[in-house]
C-alpha positions as CSV (number, residue, x, y, z in Angstrom):
1,X,0.0,0.0,0.0
2,X,2.7,2.5,1.0
3,X,6.2,2.3,-0.4
4,X,9.1,1.9,2.0
5,X,10.2,5.4,1.0
6,X,6.8,6.9,1.9
7,X,6.8,5.1,5.3
8,X,10.3,6.4,6.0
9,X,9.4,10.0,5.0
10,X,6.2,10.0,7.1
11,X,8.1,8.5,10.1
12,X,10.8,11.1,9.9
13,X,8.2,13.9,9.8
14,X,6.4,12.4,12.7
15,X,9.6,12.3,14.8
16,X,10.6,15.8,13.8
17,X,7.3,17.3,14.7
18,X,6.9,15.5,18.0
19,X,5.4,16.5,20.5
20,X,2.9,17.9,17.9
21,X,0.9,15.7,15.6
22,X,2.2,15.7,12.1
23,X,-0.1,15.5,9.1
24,X,0.1,15.1,5.3
25,X,-1.1,13.5,2.1
26,X,0.5,10.8,-0.1
27,X,-0.2,10.9,-3.8
28,X,0.7,8.6,-6.7
29,X,0.1,4.9,-7.1
30,X,1.2,1.6,-5.5
31,X,4.7,1.8,-6.8
32,X,5.5,5.5,-7.2
33,X,4.5,7.9,-4.5
34,X,5.0,11.5,-3.3
35,X,4.7,12.5,0.3
36,X,3.3,16.0,0.9
37,X,3.9,17.1,4.5
38,X,1.3,19.6,5.5
39,X,1.3,22.2,8.2
40,X,-0.7,21.4,11.3
41,X,-2.5,24.6,12.1
42,X,-4.2,23.3,15.2
43,X,-2.3,25.5,17.7
44,X,-3.2,28.5,15.6
45,X,-6.9,27.6,15.7
46,X,-6.7,26.9,19.4
47,X,-5.0,30.2,20.1
48,X,-7.6,32.2,18.2
49,X,-10.7,30.4,19.6
50,X,-10.0,27.9,22.4
51,X,-13.7,27.3,23.0
52,X,-14.3,26.1,19.4
53,X,-10.9,24.4,19.1
54,X,-10.1,23.1,22.7
55,X,-7.4,20.7,21.5
56,X,-3.8,21.7,20.8
57,X,-1.4,20.1,18.2
58,X,-0.5,17.5,20.8
59,X,-4.0,16.0,20.6
60,X,-5.3,17.0,17.1
61,X,-4.4,18.3,13.6
62,X,-6.0,20.5,11.1
63,X,-4.8,20.9,7.4
64,X,-5.8,24.1,5.7
65,X,-8.4,23.3,3.0
66,X,-6.5,25.5,0.5
67,X,-3.3,23.5,1.0
68,X,-5.2,20.2,0.4
69,X,-6.8,21.6,-2.8
70,X,-3.3,22.6,-4.1
71,X,-2.0,19.1,-3.5
72,X,-5.2,17.5,-5.1
73,X,-4.8,19.7,-8.2
74,X,-1.1,19.0,-8.5
75,X,-1.7,15.3,-8.2
76,X,-4.5,15.4,-10.8
77,X,-2.3,17.3,-13.2
78,X,0.3,14.5,-12.9
79,X,-2.3,11.8,-13.3
80,X,-1.9,10.7,-9.7
81,X,-4.4,9.5,-7.1
82,X,-4.7,10.5,-3.4
83,X,-3.2,7.3,-1.9
84,X,-3.5,8.3,1.7
85,X,-3.9,11.0,4.4
86,X,-1.7,10.6,7.4
87,X,-1.3,12.0,10.9
88,X,0.5,11.0,14.1
89,X,-0.7,10.3,17.6
90,X,1.5,11.5,20.4
91,X,2.4,9.1,23.3
92,X,-0.4,6.7,22.5
93,X,-1.3,4.0,20.0
94,X,-2.0,4.3,16.3
95,X,-5.7,3.8,16.6
96,X,-8.5,5.4,14.6
97,X,-10.2,7.6,17.1
98,X,-13.9,8.7,17.2
99,X,-12.6,12.2,16.5
100,X,-10.8,11.0,13.4
101,X,-14.0,9.4,12.1
102,X,-16.1,12.4,12.9
103,X,-13.8,14.8,11.1
104,X,-13.5,12.6,8.0
105,X,-17.2,11.7,7.6
106,X,-18.9,15.0,7.3
107,X,-21.9,13.7,5.3
108,X,-21.8,10.1,6.5
109,X,-18.8,9.0,4.5
110,X,-15.4,10.3,3.7
111,X,-14.9,12.8,0.8
112,X,-12.3,10.4,-0.8
113,X,-13.5,6.9,0.3
114,X,-10.8,5.1,-1.7
115,X,-8.0,6.9,0.2
116,X,-6.4,5.2,3.2
117,X,-6.0,7.0,6.5
118,X,-2.7,6.2,8.2
119,X,-2.0,6.8,11.8
120,X,1.5,6.8,13.2
121,X,2.2,6.3,17.0
122,X,5.1,8.3,18.2
123,X,6.3,7.8,21.8
124,X,9.5,9.2,23.2
125,X,10.5,10.5,19.8
126,X,10.3,7.0,18.3
127,X,7.7,5.5,15.8
128,X,6.1,2.6,17.7
129,X,3.4,1.6,15.3
130,X,1.8,2.5,11.9
131,X,-1.7,1.4,11.1
132,X,-4.0,2.0,8.1
133,X,-7.7,2.5,8.0
134,X,-9.9,2.3,4.9
135,X,-13.6,3.1,4.5
136,X,-15.9,0.1,4.1
137,X,-19.1,1.3,2.5
138,X,-21.0,-1.8,3.5
139,X,-20.1,-1.5,7.1
140,X,-20.3,2.4,7.0
141,X,-17.1,2.4,9.0
142,X,-13.3,2.4,8.8
143,X,-11.6,-1.0,8.9
144,X,-8.0,-1.7,9.7
145,X,-5.7,-2.6,6.8
146,X,-1.9,-3.2,6.4
147,X,0.1,-0.3,5.1
148,X,3.3,-2.2,4.4
């Protein structure tokens, strides 16, 4: 699903951005992929409006929609697909949280149901686990898949 190069790039970003959650998008196909690290603007949102955005970058991430649209357009121009979205969890497991599901299923299913969602567990500046989650339309839920 993800190439070794993509896993390595995502892992390096997750460690570098610890203790904040990292986030990004992978485009391409099964054999050729590009990792697009994104800026986690969660701390910015929290500082502006802590009531609406009670979580900091240690517990959440937010990618600017304009940044995502630029990546989508660039991928489409190159004939690529959105392979996955990824983010890290800080000092806990690589599980798919209820918050992850709520954020990604605005109208009952994800905007890009074919894209995998990868969660990286980073503890003490080390990647401990990487898990993938794919939308299952029949179950109307995300199911665990292998990313390697």
